[in-house]
N, C-alpha and C positions, 0 to 999 in steps of 0.2 A: 641188408644183412642176411635176411632169410634166403633170398635168391642166390647169394654167393655160397651159402652153405649147401643148398640143394644142388648147386652146379659142381660140387666137388667130385673129382674122379674116384675118391675113396668114399664109399657109401656107408661104412660101419661107424657111425658117429651118433652121439646124442647131444642135443643142444639144450642147456638149461638157461632159460630166459628169466632173469630176475627183474620183477617189477618192484622198483624201489619207491613205492608210495606215489606213483605218477598221478597227476591230476588231469592229464590230457587223454587222448584215445589210445595211448600206447598199450595198455592192458588188453583192450578189445581187439586191437590188431594182432597182438601176440596170441591171444586165445583163438582167434580165427585161424591163424596158421596151424596152431597145435591140433585143431579139430581135423585138419586134412593131412597132417604130417605127424606120424606116430613117433618120429625121432625128436620132436620138439616138446619140451616139458616146461610149463610156466610155474614159477615160484613167486609168491607175493610176500612182501614184508613192509613194515613202516619205513618211511624215508630215513636214510642214514648216510647217504653219500656214496660215492663210487667205491671206496674201500670196503664199506659195509656190504654193498651189493656183491662185489667180487668174493668177499669172504663167505657170504651166504651161499653163493654158487659152489664154492670149494667144499663147503660143509656137506653138500648134497651130491657131489660128483662121485661117480663110481668107476670111471674109465681108467685105463692105464696111462693115458696122456691128457694133458691140459692145454687147451687153446682158448685164450681170451679174445673176445671180439666185442667192441663197442657198437652201439646201434647204428652209427653213421658209416662205419668202416666196411671194407670189402676184402674178402679173400679171393684171389684168383684161382681158377679151377684145379690146378695141380699143387696147391699149397700143401695140403695134408699128405698127398701122395709122395712128394719129393722129400719132405722132412721125415716122414715115417720110414722111407727107404733108407735114409741115413741111419736111423736108430736100428734098423734091422741089420745093417752092416757093421755096426759098432755098439756092442752091448754095454760098453763102459760109459758111453756118452749119455748125458741126461738133459741137455739143452741144445736145441737147434734154433738158429737165427737166420732169417732171410732178409733180402733188401726190399725196399718199398718205394712207391711213388706218391707224390702229393696230388690230390685231386680236388676239383671244384665241388663244393657241396651240392650245387644246383645242376651242374652239367658235367657229369663224370667223363664224357667224351673229350673234355678239354684237358684231361690229365696229360701232362707232358710225357714224352716218350722216354726221356732219360731218367732212370731211377736215381734216388738220392744215394750219395756215397755211404758206404758202411765202413767206417774207418777204425774198426777194431777187428781182431782176428781171434782164432782159437788160443793164441799165445799172449794176448793182451793181459797185462797184470792188473790186479784190482786197483792199485794206486793210479795207473794210467787210465783205467776205465772211469774212475772218479774225476780225474782231471779233465777228461774229454767230454763228459756227459753234458749235453745241451749245446756245447760249442763245437764238438767234432763228431760225436757218436750217439746222439739221442736216437732211440729206436722205439717206435710205437709198440705197445704191448702185444698187438696181434702179429707182429713179426716173429715172435717166439713160439716154439712148441716145447713143452716141458714133460718130462716123465712125472707122473703124479706123485711119486714117492716123496718128492720134496715137500709137497703140501699135505700129504697124508701121514706118512711116518715121521717126517721132519716137523710137521705142524706149522709150516711157514704160512703167514697171513700178512695182509696189508694193514698198515697202522691207521686206524680210523680217526686218529687225532689230526691227520694231515689233510688240508683242503686241496692240495695238489702235490705233485712230485712224490706221490706215494709209491709209484713204480720204481723210481730211482732208489728210494730208501729200501724197498723190499729186495731189489736186485743186488744191492751192495751186501745185504745180509746173506743172500743166497750165494753170491760169488765168493764170500769169505770162507765158504766151505770147500772151495776149489773143485767145483764140478767140471766135468769134461764138456766142452762146448764145441759144436760143429757149426760151420757156416755154409749156407746155401747161397752161392754167389749169383742168385737170380732174383728178379723182382717178382714176388708172389703175393703182395698185398698192396692196397691203396689206402692211404690215410687222407681223409677228406678234411678240407679247410672250409670254414665259413666265417662270415663277417662278425658273428657273435661269439666266436670261439673263446674259451677261457684263456687260451694261449696268447691272445691279444691283450689281455688285462695284465699289463706288466707289473703293476704294483702288487696285485694278488699273487702272481707267479713268483715274484721276488720274495715275498713273505713266506710262501709255502716252501720254496726251495731252501731258504735259510732254516726254516723249521725242520725240514728233513735232515739237513746236515747236523743240526744240533742234536736231534734224536740219535743219529748214528754215532756222534761223538760220545754219547753216554753208554755205548755198547762195549763192555769190557773185553769181549772176545776179539775185537779188531786189533791188529798189530800196531806197534808204534809207527811204522812206515805209513800205514793207512790213516792213522790219526793225524799225522803230520800233513798228509795230503788233504784231509778234510778241513784242517785249519786254513790251509792255503785256498781251498775251494770257497770258503766263506768270503774271503777278500775278492776272489775272482767273480763271484756272483754279484757282489755289491758294485764292482766296477762295471760289469756287463749291463746290469739293469739300470744303473745310473746313466749310462751312455744311451740306452734305448729310450729313456725318458726325454732325451734331448733330440731324438731323431724321428719324431712323429710328424707325418705330413699334415697339412691343414685339414680341418674338419670338413670343409665343404666338399673336398675331393671324395671323402668316404661316403657322404650322402649321395652324391651324384653318380659315382662309379664304384659300386660294391665289389666288382671283380678286380678293379684296380687296387682296392684296399688289400685284398688277399695277396695279390702278386707283389705289390710294393712292400707290404709287411714282411713277406717271406724273404724278399731281396734284402731289405733293411736288416733283418735278423741275421742273415748269412754273412753280410758284409761286416756287421758289428762283431759277430762271432769270430770272423777271420782276423780282424784287428786285435781282438782280445787274445787270440792264440798267439799272434805275433808278439804282442807285448809281453805275454807270460814267458815265451821262449827267450826273449831278449832282455828281460828285466835284470839278469845277472851280468850283462855285458857292460863293462866300464872301461873307457868312457863310452857314452852312447854311440852306437854304431850308425852307419848310414841307413840300415834297414829299420832300426828303431826310430830314427827321425822320420823315415818315410811313413811308418805306422802312425806317428803323430799327425803328419800332414794329411794322411788319409782320413783320420778321425775328424780333423777340422773341415775337410772337404765335405764329408757327409753332413756335418752340421749346417753347411751352406745349402746343400741340396734339399734337406728335410727341415721343415719348420720346427721350432721349439715348442709349439703348442701341444698340449696333451691330447690324447685320444678323446673323442666325444663320448 
């Protein structure tokens, strides 16, 4: 993380490193960097989770723009430069989003050359954003660059009651204000995967995602169209994660080949997401079309490829 910040072509930045009650050597490492790098400031607080840590950083941020960055993730050298250039050219825009690559936690050089697709645009509506999140258009938080006004004058914060999907819940509330969004169609960040990632804990992710949607449904400022899409999202989430529970490879493969776990897990999630998108699109087709029947056959084929055993 620190290396990718120091490698930025833009040098006018301050990094607030939030020590969220860590019990390992994270605090010592951060303080060591801060002693030799005046742009790094360490903030310590009792453990409260990712939302609490981000909110603490926001409370102390003084810059005009906000860039989130988790400990394991990487910004490529021109990330800040290209997104700040967009803001300089469009004073009305307040959010910039770039593309990203998946990377191995242990061997970053194994990062595939092709960036992940970014399947929403400046004109994507909020209902479509909700419908596509996690199945078409999930975006790591460090892909974004925000004008700080959203968090300072607007008081936007992450909901500390959520164990995950706090970013989705926060972005929906933000996008309901109709901010102008700009897209950088270049890969400027790397999102690292590891075998212990929370994103592999499907029961926990399902629970957190549904909790985020329930919180959003209690927001009175969201339009009826958005509320309808949130109700549909609940059913979509249940189907998606129920399917994933049936597509887990045998446990011995995970233990013997940790890199295989990462790559098969990512493949499984993308295949299952594709089938879910096809089913959602074709649910209204009566009688069932050939494509809808093909989606069903695809789901059954995946069940044959992957064991039904749960993750170890």
